[in-house]
N, CA, C, O and the ligand as a Tripos MOL2 file, in Angstrom:
@<TRIPOS>MOLECULE
protein
  305   303    77     0     0
PROTEIN
NO_CHARGES

@<TRIPOS>ATOM
      1 N           7.4010   11.1130   -1.7110 N.3       1 MET1
      2 CA          7.8960   10.2150   -2.7370 C.3       1 MET1
      3 C           9.3140    9.7700   -2.4010 C.2       1 MET1
      4 O          10.1640   10.5790   -2.0260 O.2       1 MET1
      5 N           9.5470    8.4950   -2.5390 N.am      2 GLU2
      6 CA         10.8560    7.9550   -2.2220 C.3       2 GLU2
      7 C          11.8350    8.1810   -3.3690 C.2       2 GLU2
      8 O          12.9910    8.5470   -3.1590 O.2       2 GLU2
      9 N          11.3580    7.9610   -4.5540 N.am      3 LEU3
     10 CA         12.2650    7.9520   -5.6940 C.3       3 LEU3
     11 C          11.4670    8.2580   -6.9620 C.2       3 LEU3
     12 O          10.3640    7.7490   -7.1570 O.2       3 LEU3
     13 N          12.0290    9.0730   -7.7890 N.am      4 VAL4
     14 CA         11.4070    9.3670   -9.0780 C.3       4 VAL4
     15 C          12.3690    8.9600  -10.1740 C.2       4 VAL4
     16 O          13.5180    9.3990  -10.2190 O.2       4 VAL4
     17 N          11.8750    8.1170  -11.0470 N.am      5 GLU5
     18 CA         12.7020    7.6130  -12.1330 C.3       5 GLU5
     19 C          12.2360    8.2200  -13.4460 C.2       5 GLU5
     20 O          11.0500    8.1910  -13.7770 O.2       5 GLU5
     21 N          13.1630    8.7540  -14.1660 N.am      6 ARG6
     22 CA         12.8200    9.2730  -15.4860 C.3       6 ARG6
     23 C          13.4580    8.3930  -16.5490 C.2       6 ARG6
     24 O          14.6330    8.0370  -16.4600 O.2       6 ARG6
     25 N          12.6920    8.0600  -17.5210 N.am      7 SER7
     26 CA         13.2370    7.2740  -18.6250 C.3       7 SER7
     27 C          12.5620    7.7220  -19.9050 C.2       7 SER7
     28 O          11.6860    8.5870  -19.8910 O.2       7 SER7
     29 N          12.9720    7.1370  -20.9950 N.am      8 VAL8
     30 CA         12.3720    7.5000  -22.2790 C.3       8 VAL8
     31 C          10.9020    7.1140  -22.3230 C.2       8 VAL8
     32 O          10.1270    7.6810  -23.0940 O.2       8 VAL8
     33 N          10.5200    6.1480  -21.4940 N.am      9 ASN9
     34 CA          9.1350    5.6970  -21.4810 C.3       9 ASN9
     35 C           8.2380    6.5990  -20.6390 C.2       9 ASN9
     36 O           7.0140    6.5250  -20.7480 O.2       9 ASN9
     37 N           8.8300    7.4450  -19.8040 N.am     10 GLY10
     38 CA          8.0250    8.3100  -18.9570 C.3      10 GLY10
     39 C           8.6300    8.4240  -17.5750 C.2      10 GLY10
     40 O           9.8400    8.2940  -17.3870 O.2      10 GLY10
     41 N           7.7650    8.6680  -16.6210 N.am     11 ILE11
     42 CA          8.2140    8.8860  -15.2480 C.3      11 ILE11
     43 C           7.5880    7.8400  -14.3470 C.2      11 ILE11
     44 O           6.3780    7.6220  -14.3940 O.2      11 ILE11
     45 N           8.4010    7.1920  -13.5250 N.am     12 THR12
     46 CA          7.8860    6.2590  -12.5340 C.3      12 THR12
     47 C           8.2020    6.8070  -11.1400 C.2      12 THR12
     48 O           9.3560    7.1010  -10.8280 O.2      12 THR12
     49 N           7.1820    6.9400  -10.3190 N.am     13 MET13
     50 CA          7.3710    7.4160   -8.9580 C.3      13 MET13
     51 C           7.1940    6.2530   -7.9970 C.2      13 MET13
     52 O           6.1450    5.6090   -7.9860 O.2      13 MET13
     53 N           8.1990    5.9840   -7.1990 N.am     14 HIS14
     54 CA          8.1290    4.9150   -6.2200 C.3      14 HIS14
     55 C           7.7940    5.5250   -4.8670 C.2      14 HIS14
     56 O           8.5070    6.4030   -4.3800 O.2      14 HIS14
     57 N           6.7320    5.0680   -4.2760 N.am     15 ALA15
     58 CA          6.3070    5.6060   -2.9910 C.3      15 ALA15
     59 C           6.1400    4.4740   -2.0020 C.2      15 ALA15
     60 O           6.0050    3.3120   -2.3850 O.2      15 ALA15
     61 N           6.1500    4.8190   -0.7350 N.am     16 ARG16
     62 CA          6.0510    3.8130    0.3130 C.3      16 ARG16
     63 C           5.1220    4.3620    1.3940 C.2      16 ARG16
     64 O           5.1910    5.5400    1.7460 O.2      16 ARG16
     65 N           4.2860    3.5300    1.8960 N.am     17 VAL17
     66 CA          3.4040    3.9510    2.9800 C.3      17 VAL17
     67 C           4.2190    3.9920    4.2690 C.2      17 VAL17
     68 O           4.8430    3.0040    4.6550 O.2      17 VAL17
     69 N           4.2050    5.1340    4.9190 N.am     18 ARG18
     70 CA          5.0340    5.2930    6.1090 C.3      18 ARG18
     71 C           4.3010    4.8170    7.3650 C.2      18 ARG18
     72 O           3.0880    4.6050    7.3740 O.2      18 ARG18
     73 N           5.1000    4.6610    8.4230 N.am     19 GLY19
     74 CA          4.5140    4.2250    9.6850 C.3      19 GLY19
     75 C           4.7800    2.7610    9.9300 C.2      19 GLY19
     76 O           4.9500    1.9950    8.9820 O.2      19 GLY19
     77 N           4.8190    2.3580   11.1900 N.am     20 THR20
     78 CA          5.1040    0.9730   11.5330 C.3      20 THR20
     79 C           3.8490    0.2160   11.9070 C.2      20 THR20
     80 O           3.9070   -0.9900   12.1480 O.2      20 THR20
     81 N           2.7360    0.8840   11.9600 N.am     21 ASP21
     82 CA          1.4810    0.1890   12.2450 C.3      21 ASP21
     83 C           0.3620    0.8430   11.4370 C.2      21 ASP21
     84 O           0.5360    1.9140   10.8560 O.2      21 ASP21
     85 N          -0.7750    0.1830   11.4160 N.am     22 ALA22
     86 CA         -1.9020    0.6950   10.6550 C.3      22 ALA22
     87 C          -3.1870    0.1870   11.2940 C.2      22 ALA22
     88 O          -3.2200   -0.9250   11.8190 O.2      22 ALA22
     89 N          -4.2510    0.9960   11.2520 N.am     23 PRO23
     90 CA         -5.5250    0.5360   11.7960 C.3      23 PRO23
     91 C          -6.1660   -0.5050   10.8870 C.2      23 PRO23
     92 O          -6.0730   -0.4300    9.6620 O.2      23 PRO23
     93 N          -6.8240   -1.4840   11.5220 N.am     24 CYS24
     94 CA         -7.5560   -2.5040   10.7770 C.3      24 CYS24
     95 C          -8.7060   -1.8460   10.0210 C.2      24 CYS24
     96 O          -9.3620   -0.9390   10.5320 O.2      24 CYS24
     97 N          -8.9370   -2.3140    8.8040 N.am     25 SER25
     98 CA         -9.9940   -1.7100    7.9970 C.3      25 SER25
     99 C         -11.3740   -2.0820    8.5250 C.2      25 SER25
    100 O         -12.3580   -1.4140    8.2070 O.2      25 SER25
    101 N         -11.4540   -3.1410    9.3280 N.am     26 ARG26
    102 CA        -12.7550   -3.5950    9.8250 C.3      26 ARG26
    103 C         -13.0660   -3.0430   11.2080 C.2      26 ARG26
    104 O         -14.1790   -2.5720   11.4410 O.2      26 ARG26
    105 N         -12.1010   -3.0910   12.1380 N.am     27 CYS27
    106 CA        -12.4030   -2.7090   13.5250 C.3      27 CYS27
    107 C         -11.5980   -1.5050   13.9800 C.2      27 CYS27
    108 O         -11.7770   -1.0410   15.1060 O.2      27 CYS27
    109 N         -10.7220   -0.9900   13.1410 N.am     28 GLN28
    110 CA         -9.9050    0.1820   13.4490 C.3      28 GLN28
    111 C          -8.9070   -0.0840   14.5650 C.2      28 GLN28
    112 O          -8.2710    0.8450   15.0610 O.2      28 GLN28
    113 N          -8.7640   -1.3400   14.9630 N.am     29 ASN29
    114 CA         -7.7720   -1.6900   15.9600 C.3      29 ASN29
    115 C          -6.3850   -1.5880   15.3130 C.2      29 ASN29
    116 O          -6.1450   -2.1330   14.2360 O.2      29 ASN29
    117 N          -5.4970   -0.8890   15.9820 N.am     30 THR30
    118 CA         -4.1770   -0.6930   15.3990 C.3      30 THR30
    119 C          -3.3370   -1.9510   15.5440 C.2      30 THR30
    120 O          -3.2680   -2.5390   16.6230 O.2      30 THR30
    121 N          -2.7040   -2.3570   14.4610 N.am     31 SER31
    122 CA         -1.8680   -3.5440   14.4760 C.3      31 SER31
    123 C          -0.4820   -3.2010   13.9580 C.2      31 SER31
    124 O          -0.3350   -2.4200   13.0180 O.2      31 SER31
    125 N           0.5170   -3.7800   14.5710 N.am     32 ALA32
    126 CA          1.8910   -3.5690   14.1260 C.3      32 ALA32
    127 C           2.4750   -4.8590   13.5700 C.2      32 ALA32
    128 O           3.6650   -4.9380   13.2680 O.2      32 ALA32
    129 N           1.6160   -5.8720   13.4410 N.am     33 ARG33
    130 CA          2.0710   -7.1610   12.9190 C.3      33 ARG33
    131 C           2.0300   -7.1090   11.4010 C.2      33 ARG33
    132 O           0.9600   -7.1840   10.7970 O.2      33 ARG33
    133 N           3.1870   -6.9820   10.7950 N.am     34 VAL34
    134 CA          3.2270   -6.9040    9.3330 C.3      34 VAL34
    135 C           2.9950   -8.2910    8.7620 C.2      34 VAL34
    136 O           3.7070   -9.2400    9.0900 O.2      34 VAL34
    137 N           2.0020   -8.3940    7.9110 N.am     35 HIS35
    138 CA          1.6030   -9.6910    7.3670 C.3      35 HIS35
    139 C           2.2600   -9.9320    6.0210 C.2      35 HIS35
    140 O           2.4020  -11.0760    5.5880 O.2      35 HIS35
    141 N           2.6550   -8.8720    5.3700 N.am     36 GLY36
    142 CA          3.2560   -9.0080    4.0620 C.3      36 GLY36
    143 C           3.2520   -7.6700    3.3600 C.2      36 GLY36
    144 O           2.8540   -6.6580    3.9350 O.2      36 GLY36
    145 N           3.6890   -7.6660    2.1340 N.am     37 ARG37
    146 CA          3.6680   -6.4160    1.4060 C.3      37 ARG37
    147 C           3.4170   -6.6900   -0.0600 C.2      37 ARG37
    148 O           3.7300   -7.7590   -0.5830 O.2      37 ARG37
    149 N           2.8540   -5.7140   -0.6930 N.am     38 TYR38
    150 CA          2.5970   -5.8840   -2.1200 C.3      38 TYR38
    151 C           2.7600   -4.5490   -2.8250 C.2      38 TYR38
    152 O           2.6780   -3.4840   -2.2140 O.2      38 TYR38
    153 N           2.9870   -4.6330   -4.0940 N.am     39 LEU39
    154 CA          3.1900   -3.4480   -4.8980 C.3      39 LEU39
    155 C           1.8950   -3.0870   -5.5980 C.2      39 LEU39
    156 O           1.2670   -3.9250   -6.2460 O.2      39 LEU39
    157 N           1.5080   -1.8410   -5.4610 N.am     40 ARG40
    158 CA          0.2620   -1.3970   -6.0480 C.3      40 ARG40
    159 C           0.5580   -0.3010   -7.0720 C.2      40 ARG40
    160 O           1.2330    0.6830   -6.7680 O.2      40 ARG40
    161 N           0.0610   -0.4800   -8.2430 N.am     41 ARG41
    162 CA          0.2510    0.5210   -9.2880 C.3      41 ARG41
    163 C          -0.9360    1.4690   -9.2450 C.2      41 ARG41
    164 O          -2.0580    1.1180   -9.6120 O.2      41 ARG41
    165 N          -0.6490    2.6870   -8.7820 N.am     42 LEU42
    166 CA         -1.7420    3.5940   -8.4630 C.3      42 LEU42
    167 C          -2.3710    4.2450   -9.6860 C.2      42 LEU42
    168 O          -3.5930    4.2450   -9.8360 O.2      42 LEU42
    169 N          -1.5670    4.7800  -10.5270 N.am     43 SER43
    170 CA         -2.1670    5.4890  -11.6530 C.3      43 SER43
    171 C          -1.2730    5.3830  -12.8650 C.2      43 SER43
    172 O          -0.0760    5.1120  -12.7720 O.2      43 SER43
    173 N          -1.8670    5.5950  -13.9490 N.am     44 ASP44
    174 CA         -1.1560    5.4910  -15.2080 C.3      44 ASP44
    175 C          -1.7010    6.6120  -16.0770 C.2      44 ASP44
    176 O          -2.6080    6.4040  -16.8840 O.2      44 ASP44
    177 N          -1.1480    7.7860  -15.9070 N.am     45 ALA45
    178 CA         -1.6820    8.9590  -16.5860 C.3      45 ALA45
    179 C          -0.5750    9.6510  -17.3690 C.2      45 ALA45
    180 O           0.6130    9.4080  -17.1530 O.2      45 ALA45
    181 N          -0.9810   10.4880  -18.2490 N.am     46 ALA46
    182 CA         -0.0150   11.2390  -19.0340 C.3      46 ALA46
    183 C           0.0100   12.6850  -18.5650 C.2      46 ALA46
    184 O          -1.0230   13.3520  -18.5070 O.2      46 ALA46
    185 N           1.1910   13.1540  -18.2360 N.am     47 VAL47
    186 CA          1.3530   14.5490  -17.8260 C.3      47 VAL47
    187 C           2.3440   15.1930  -18.7840 C.2      47 VAL47
    188 O           3.4940   14.7670  -18.8930 O.2      47 VAL47
    189 N           1.8770   16.2260  -19.4750 N.am     48 SER48
    190 CA          2.7190   16.9440  -20.4410 C.3      48 SER48
    191 C           3.3300   15.9760  -21.4500 C.2      48 SER48
    192 O           4.4830   16.1310  -21.8540 O.2      48 SER48
    193 N           2.5520   14.9840  -21.8480 N.am     49 GLY49
    194 CA          3.0220   14.0520  -22.8620 C.3      49 GLY49
    195 C           3.8500   12.9110  -22.3200 C.2      49 GLY49
    196 O           4.1430   11.9680  -23.0540 O.2      49 GLY49
    197 N           4.2430   12.9670  -21.0370 N.am     50 ALA50
    198 CA          5.0390   11.8940  -20.4460 C.3      50 ALA50
    199 C           4.1300   10.9490  -19.6720 C.2      50 ALA50
    200 O           3.1950   11.3830  -19.0000 O.2      50 ALA50
    201 N           4.4100    9.6640  -19.7720 N.am     51 ARG51
    202 CA          3.6340    8.6670  -19.0370 C.3      51 ARG51
    203 C           4.0750    8.6690  -17.5830 C.2      51 ARG51
    204 O           5.2700    8.6020  -17.2970 O.2      51 ARG51
    205 N           3.1390    8.7440  -16.6800 N.am     52 VAL52
    206 CA          3.4650    8.7630  -15.2620 C.3      52 VAL52
    207 C           2.8460    7.5560  -14.5770 C.2      52 VAL52
    208 O           1.6370    7.3390  -14.6610 O.2      52 VAL52
    209 N           3.6710    6.7750  -13.9020 N.am     53 VAL53
    210 CA          3.1980    5.6080  -13.1660 C.3      53 VAL53
    211 C           3.6370    5.7710  -11.7180 C.2      53 VAL53
    212 O           4.7960    6.0880  -11.4470 O.2      53 VAL53
    213 N           2.7240    5.5570  -10.7980 N.am     54 ILE54
    214 CA          3.0740    5.6080   -9.3810 C.3      54 ILE54
    215 C           3.0210    4.1920   -8.8270 C.2      54 ILE54
    216 O           1.9700    3.5500   -8.8430 O.2      54 ILE54
    217 N           4.1530    3.7110   -8.3390 N.am     55 GLU55
    218 CA          4.1930    2.3960   -7.7320 C.3      55 GLU55
    219 C           4.2680    2.5550   -6.2260 C.2      55 GLU55
    220 O           5.2190    3.1280   -5.6950 O.2      55 GLU55
    221 N           3.2700    2.0510   -5.5540 N.am     56 LEU56
    222 CA          3.1650    2.2300   -4.1120 C.3      56 LEU56
    223 C           3.4090    0.8990   -3.4140 C.2      56 LEU56
    224 O           2.7230   -0.0900   -3.6730 O.2      56 LEU56
    225 N           4.3950    0.8920   -2.5280 N.am     57 LEU57
    226 CA          4.6680   -0.3170   -1.7550 C.3      57 LEU57
    227 C           3.7930   -0.2910   -0.5070 C.2      57 LEU57
    228 O           3.9840    0.5440    0.3770 O.2      57 LEU57
    229 N           2.8400   -1.2010   -0.4430 N.am     58 VAL58
    230 CA          1.8660   -1.2120    0.6390 C.3      58 VAL58
    231 C           2.1510   -2.3850    1.5630 C.2      58 VAL58
    232 O           2.3880   -3.5030    1.1050 O.2      58 VAL58
    233 N           2.1280   -2.1290    2.8510 N.am     59 ARG59
    234 CA          2.3080   -3.2220    3.8140 C.3      59 ARG59
    235 C           0.9560   -3.7030    4.2990 C.2      59 ARG59
    236 O           0.0560   -2.9020    4.5510 O.2      59 ARG59
    237 N           0.8160   -4.9980    4.4260 N.am     60 ARG60
    238 CA         -0.4170   -5.5670    4.9620 C.3      60 ARG60
    239 C          -0.1960   -5.8830    6.4300 C.2      60 ARG60
    240 O           0.8540   -6.3940    6.8190 O.2      60 ARG60
    241 N          -1.1860   -5.5760    7.2280 N.am     61 PHE61
    242 CA         -1.0910   -5.8450    8.6620 C.3      61 PHE61
    243 C          -2.1360   -6.8720    9.0500 C.2      61 PHE61
    244 O          -3.2590   -6.8670    8.5440 O.2      61 PHE61
    245 N          -1.7490   -7.7450    9.9490 N.am     62 ARG62
    246 CA         -2.7050   -8.7330   10.4520 C.3      62 ARG62
    247 C          -3.3240   -8.1780   11.7280 C.2      62 ARG62
    248 O          -2.6150   -7.7680   12.6470 O.2      62 ARG62
    249 N          -4.6470   -8.1700   11.7740 N.am     63 CYS63
    250 CA         -5.3600   -7.6520   12.9340 C.3      63 CYS63
    251 C          -5.2010   -8.6290   14.1020 C.2      63 CYS63
    252 O          -5.3140   -9.8440   13.9340 O.2      63 CYS63
    253 N          -4.9370   -8.0720   15.2850 N.am     64 LEU64
    254 CA         -4.7250   -8.9150   16.4630 C.3      64 LEU64
    255 C          -5.9150   -8.8780   17.4140 C.2      64 LEU64
    256 O          -5.8600   -9.4250   18.5150 O.2      64 LEU64
    257 N          -6.9820   -8.2330   16.9840 N.am     65 ASN65
    258 CA         -8.1710   -8.1160   17.8220 C.3      65 ASN65
    259 C          -9.0510   -9.3560   17.6550 C.2      65 ASN65
    260 O          -9.5890   -9.5950   16.5740 O.2      65 ASN65
    261 N          -9.1980  -10.1430   18.7200 N.am     66 ASP66
    262 CA         -9.9630  -11.3940   18.6550 C.3      66 ASP66
    263 C         -11.4260  -11.1650   18.3030 C.2      66 ASP66
    264 O         -12.0820  -12.0410   17.7400 O.2      66 ASP66
    265 N         -11.9350   -9.9800   18.6390 N.am     67 ALA67
    266 CA        -13.3420   -9.7020   18.3930 C.3      67 ALA67
    267 C         -13.5850   -9.0990   17.0090 C.2      67 ALA67
    268 O         -14.7160   -8.7710   16.6510 O.2      67 ALA67
    269 N         -12.5270   -8.9630   16.2550 N.am     68 CYS68
    270 CA        -12.6610   -8.3060   14.9460 C.3      68 CYS68
    271 C         -13.3420   -9.2360   13.9450 C.2      68 CYS68
    272 O         -13.0010  -10.4170   13.8750 O.2      68 CYS68
    273 N         -14.2960   -8.7260   13.1730 N.am     69 PRO69
    274 CA        -14.9560   -9.5600   12.1510 C.3      69 PRO69
    275 C         -13.9850  -10.0410   11.0830 C.2      69 PRO69
    276 O         -14.2110  -11.0880   10.4750 O.2      69 PRO69
    277 N         -12.9240   -9.3090   10.8450 N.am     70 ALA70
    278 CA        -11.9310   -9.7310    9.8450 C.3      70 ALA70
    279 C         -11.1460  -10.9240   10.3510 C.2      70 ALA70
    280 O         -10.7580  -11.7920    9.5690 O.2      70 ALA70
    281 N         -10.9070  -10.9740   11.6630 N.am     71 VAL71
    282 CA        -10.1530  -12.0890   12.2570 C.3      71 VAL71
    283 C         -11.0430  -13.3180   12.3680 C.2      71 VAL71
    284 O         -10.5910  -14.4420   12.1530 O.2      71 VAL71
    285 N         -12.3050  -13.0990   12.7040 N.am     72 ARG72
    286 CA        -13.2280  -14.2180   12.9270 C.3      72 ARG72
    287 C         -13.7240  -14.8090   11.6090 C.2      72 ARG72
    288 O         -14.2920  -15.9010   11.5830 O.2      72 ARG72
    289 N         -13.5080  -14.0920   10.5380 N.am     73 SER73
    290 CA        -13.9860  -14.5540    9.2410 C.3      73 SER73
    291 C         -13.3880  -15.9130    8.8830 C.2      73 SER73
    292 O         -12.1870  -16.1200    9.0580 O.2      73 SER73
    293 N         -14.2120  -16.8460    8.3810 N.am     74 PRO74
    294 CA        -13.7070  -18.1740    8.0100 C.3      74 PRO74
    295 C         -12.7800  -18.1230    6.8000 C.2      74 PRO74
    296 O         -12.0570  -19.0830    6.5330 O.2      74 PRO74
    297 N         -12.7940  -17.0190    6.0740 N.am     75 SER75
    298 CA        -11.9610  -16.9200    4.8830 C.3      75 SER75
    299 C         -10.5420  -16.4700    5.2290 C.2      75 SER75
    300 O          -9.7350  -16.1870    4.3440 O.2      75 SER75
    301 N         -10.2560  -16.4100    6.5140 N.am     76 ARG76
    302 CA         -8.9550  -15.9510    6.9680 C.3      76 ARG76
    303 C          -7.8340  -16.7550    6.3610 C.2      76 ARG76
    304 O          -6.6640  -16.4950    6.6430 O.2      76 ARG76
    305 ZN         -9.6170   -5.8440   12.9690 Zn       77 ZN77
@<TRIPOS>BOND
     1     1     2 1
     2     2     3 1
     3     3     4 2
     4     3     5 am
     5     5     6 1
     6     6     7 1
     7     7     8 2
     8     7     9 am
     9     9    10 1
    10    10    11 1
    11    11    12 2
    12    11    13 am
    13    13    14 1
    14    14    15 1
    15    15    16 2
    16    15    17 am
    17    17    18 1
    18    18    19 1
    19    19    20 2
    20    19    21 am
    21    21    22 1
    22    22    23 1
    23    23    24 2
    24    23    25 am
    25    25    26 1
    26    26    27 1
    27    27    28 2
    28    27    29 am
    29    29    30 1
    30    30    31 1
    31    31    32 2
    32    31    33 am
    33    33    34 1
    34    34    35 1
    35    35    36 2
    36    35    37 am
    37    37    38 1
    38    38    39 1
    39    39    40 2
    40    39    41 am
    41    41    42 1
    42    42    43 1
    43    43    44 2
    44    43    45 am
    45    45    46 1
    46    46    47 1
    47    47    48 2
    48    47    49 am
    49    49    50 1
    50    50    51 1
    51    51    52 2
    52    51    53 am
    53    53    54 1
    54    54    55 1
    55    55    56 2
    56    55    57 am
    57    57    58 1
    58    58    59 1
    59    59    60 2
    60    59    61 am
    61    61    62 1
    62    62    63 1
    63    63    64 2
    64    63    65 am
    65    65    66 1
    66    66    67 1
    67    67    68 2
    68    67    69 am
    69    69    70 1
    70    70    71 1
    71    71    72 2
    72    71    73 am
    73    73    74 1
    74    74    75 1
    75    75    76 2
    76    75    77 am
    77    77    78 1
    78    78    79 1
    79    79    80 2
    80    79    81 am
    81    81    82 1
    82    82    83 1
    83    83    84 2
    84    83    85 am
    85    85    86 1
    86    86    87 1
    87    87    88 2
    88    87    89 am
    89    89    90 1
    90    90    91 1
    91    91    92 2
    92    91    93 am
    93    93    94 1
    94    94    95 1
    95    95    96 2
    96    95    97 am
    97    97    98 1
    98    98    99 1
    99    99   100 2
   100    99   101 am
   101   101   102 1
   102   102   103 1
   103   103   104 2
   104   103   105 am
   105   105   106 1
   106   106   107 1
   107   107   108 2
   108   107   109 am
   109   109   110 1
   110   110   111 1
   111   111   112 2
   112   111   113 am
   113   113   114 1
   114   114   115 1
   115   115   116 2
   116   115   117 am
   117   117   118 1
   118   118   119 1
   119   119   120 2
   120   119   121 am
   121   121   122 1
   122   122   123 1
   123   123   124 2
   124   123   125 am
   125   125   126 1
   126   126   127 1
   127   127   128 2
   128   127   129 am
   129   129   130 1
   130   130   131 1
   131   131   132 2
   132   131   133 am
   133   133   134 1
   134   134   135 1
   135   135   136 2
   136   135   137 am
   137   137   138 1
   138   138   139 1
   139   139   140 2
   140   139   141 am
   141   141   142 1
   142   142   143 1
   143   143   144 2
   144   143   145 am
   145   145   146 1
   146   146   147 1
   147   147   148 2
   148   147   149 am
   149   149   150 1
   150   150   151 1
   151   151   152 2
   152   151   153 am
   153   153   154 1
   154   154   155 1
   155   155   156 2
   156   155   157 am
   157   157   158 1
   158   158   159 1
   159   159   160 2
   160   159   161 am
   161   161   162 1
   162   162   163 1
   163   163   164 2
   164   163   165 am
   165   165   166 1
   166   166   167 1
   167   167   168 2
   168   167   169 am
   169   169   170 1
   170   170   171 1
   171   171   172 2
   172   171   173 am
   173   173   174 1
   174   174   175 1
   175   175   176 2
   176   175   177 am
   177   177   178 1
   178   178   179 1
   179   179   180 2
   180   179   181 am
   181   181   182 1
   182   182   183 1
   183   183   184 2
   184   183   185 am
   185   185   186 1
   186   186   187 1
   187   187   188 2
   188   187   189 am
   189   189   190 1
   190   190   191 1
   191   191   192 2
   192   191   193 am
   193   193   194 1
   194   194   195 1
   195   195   196 2
   196   195   197 am
   197   197   198 1
   198   198   199 1
   199   199   200 2
   200   199   201 am
   201   201   202 1
   202   202   203 1
   203   203   204 2
   204   203   205 am
   205   205   206 1
   206   206   207 1
   207   207   208 2
   208   207   209 am
   209   209   210 1
   210   210   211 1
   211   211   212 2
   212   211   213 am
   213   213   214 1
   214   214   215 1
   215   215   216 2
   216   215   217 am
   217   217   218 1
   218   218   219 1
   219   219   220 2
   220   219   221 am
   221   221   222 1
   222   222   223 1
   223   223   224 2
   224   223   225 am
   225   225   226 1
   226   226   227 1
   227   227   228 2
   228   227   229 am
   229   229   230 1
   230   230   231 1
   231   231   232 2
   232   231   233 am
   233   233   234 1
   234   234   235 1
   235   235   236 2
   236   235   237 am
   237   237   238 1
   238   238   239 1
   239   239   240 2
   240   239   241 am
   241   241   242 1
   242   242   243 1
   243   243   244 2
   244   243   245 am
   245   245   246 1
   246   246   247 1
   247   247   248 2
   248   247   249 am
   249   249   250 1
   250   250   251 1
   251   251   252 2
   252   251   253 am
   253   253   254 1
   254   254   255 1
   255   255   256 2
   256   255   257 am
   257   257   258 1
   258   258   259 1
   259   259   260 2
   260   259   261 am
   261   261   262 1
   262   262   263 1
   263   263   264 2
   264   263   265 am
   265   265   266 1
   266   266   267 1
   267   267   268 2
   268   267   269 am
   269   269   270 1
   270   270   271 1
   271   271   272 2
   272   271   273 am
   273   273   274 1
   274   274   275 1
   275   275   276 2
   276   275   277 am
   277   277   278 1
   278   278   279 1
   279   279   280 2
   280   279   281 am
   281   281   282 1
   282   282   283 1
   283   283   284 2
   284   283   285 am
   285   285   286 1
   286   286   287 1
   287   287   288 2
   288   287   289 am
   289   289   290 1
   290   290   291 1
   291   291   292 2
   292   291   293 am
   293   293   294 1
   294   294   295 1
   295   295   296 2
   296   295   297 am
   297   297   298 1
   298   298   299 1
   299   299   300 2
   300   299   301 am
   301   301   302 1
   302   302   303 1
   303   303   304 2
@<TRIPOS>SUBSTRUCTURE
     1 MET1         2 RESIDUE 1 A MET
     2 GLU2         6 RESIDUE 1 A GLU
     3 LEU3        10 RESIDUE 1 A LEU
     4 VAL4        14 RESIDUE 1 A VAL
     5 GLU5        18 RESIDUE 1 A GLU
     6 ARG6        22 RESIDUE 1 A ARG
     7 SER7        26 RESIDUE 1 A SER
     8 VAL8        30 RESIDUE 1 A VAL
     9 ASN9        34 RESIDUE 1 A ASN
    10 GLY10       38 RESIDUE 1 A GLY
    11 ILE11       42 RESIDUE 1 A ILE
    12 THR12       46 RESIDUE 1 A THR
    13 MET13       50 RESIDUE 1 A MET
    14 HIS14       54 RESIDUE 1 A HIS
    15 ALA15       58 RESIDUE 1 A ALA
    16 ARG16       62 RESIDUE 1 A ARG
    17 VAL17       66 RESIDUE 1 A VAL
    18 ARG18       70 RESIDUE 1 A ARG
    19 GLY19       74 RESIDUE 1 A GLY
    20 THR20       78 RESIDUE 1 A THR
    21 ASP21       82 RESIDUE 1 A ASP
    22 ALA22       86 RESIDUE 1 A ALA
    23 PRO23       90 RESIDUE 1 A PRO
    24 CYS24       94 RESIDUE 1 A CYS
    25 SER25       98 RESIDUE 1 A SER
    26 ARG26      102 RESIDUE 1 A ARG
    27 CYS27      106 RESIDUE 1 A CYS
    28 GLN28      110 RESIDUE 1 A GLN
    29 ASN29      114 RESIDUE 1 A ASN
    30 THR30      118 RESIDUE 1 A THR
    31 SER31      122 RESIDUE 1 A SER
    32 ALA32      126 RESIDUE 1 A ALA
    33 ARG33      130 RESIDUE 1 A ARG
    34 VAL34      134 RESIDUE 1 A VAL
    35 HIS35      138 RESIDUE 1 A HIS
    36 GLY36      142 RESIDUE 1 A GLY
    37 ARG37      146 RESIDUE 1 A ARG
    38 TYR38      150 RESIDUE 1 A TYR
    39 LEU39      154 RESIDUE 1 A LEU
    40 ARG40      158 RESIDUE 1 A ARG
    41 ARG41      162 RESIDUE 1 A ARG
    42 LEU42      166 RESIDUE 1 A LEU
    43 SER43      170 RESIDUE 1 A SER
    44 ASP44      174 RESIDUE 1 A ASP
    45 ALA45      178 RESIDUE 1 A ALA
    46 ALA46      182 RESIDUE 1 A ALA
    47 VAL47      186 RESIDUE 1 A VAL
    48 SER48      190 RESIDUE 1 A SER
    49 GLY49      194 RESIDUE 1 A GLY
    50 ALA50      198 RESIDUE 1 A ALA
    51 ARG51      202 RESIDUE 1 A ARG
    52 VAL52      206 RESIDUE 1 A VAL
    53 VAL53      210 RESIDUE 1 A VAL
    54 ILE54      214 RESIDUE 1 A ILE
    55 GLU55      218 RESIDUE 1 A GLU
    56 LEU56      222 RESIDUE 1 A LEU
    57 LEU57      226 RESIDUE 1 A LEU
    58 VAL58      230 RESIDUE 1 A VAL
    59 ARG59      234 RESIDUE 1 A ARG
    60 ARG60      238 RESIDUE 1 A ARG
    61 PHE61      242 RESIDUE 1 A PHE
    62 ARG62      246 RESIDUE 1 A ARG
    63 CYS63      250 RESIDUE 1 A CYS
    64 LEU64      254 RESIDUE 1 A LEU
    65 ASN65      258 RESIDUE 1 A ASN
    66 ASP66      262 RESIDUE 1 A ASP
    67 ALA67      266 RESIDUE 1 A ALA
    68 CYS68      270 RESIDUE 1 A CYS
    69 PRO69      274 RESIDUE 1 A PRO
    70 ALA70      278 RESIDUE 1 A ALA
    71 VAL71      282 RESIDUE 1 A VAL
    72 ARG72      286 RESIDUE 1 A ARG
    73 SER73      290 RESIDUE 1 A SER
    74 PRO74      294 RESIDUE 1 A PRO
    75 SER75      298 RESIDUE 1 A SER
    76 ARG76      302 RESIDUE 1 A ARG
    77 ZN77       305 GROUP 0 **** ****
């Protein structure tokens, strides 16, 4: 966890996916080309009466494998 914030509303945990590359979800080819990033709210649960939210900063990688079905997809 990168940072834990406590407030009257509950606890927010900010997390970040580590590493400079990631395998493609379609072909498992490792890519280091960061395509963008987005914030994902993982869970919203109550622990001991406090609201807990985990915000995960996820990086998107663009697959560089020409033979990958994700790359060849017309919806690219
Ligand atoms: Zn791929």
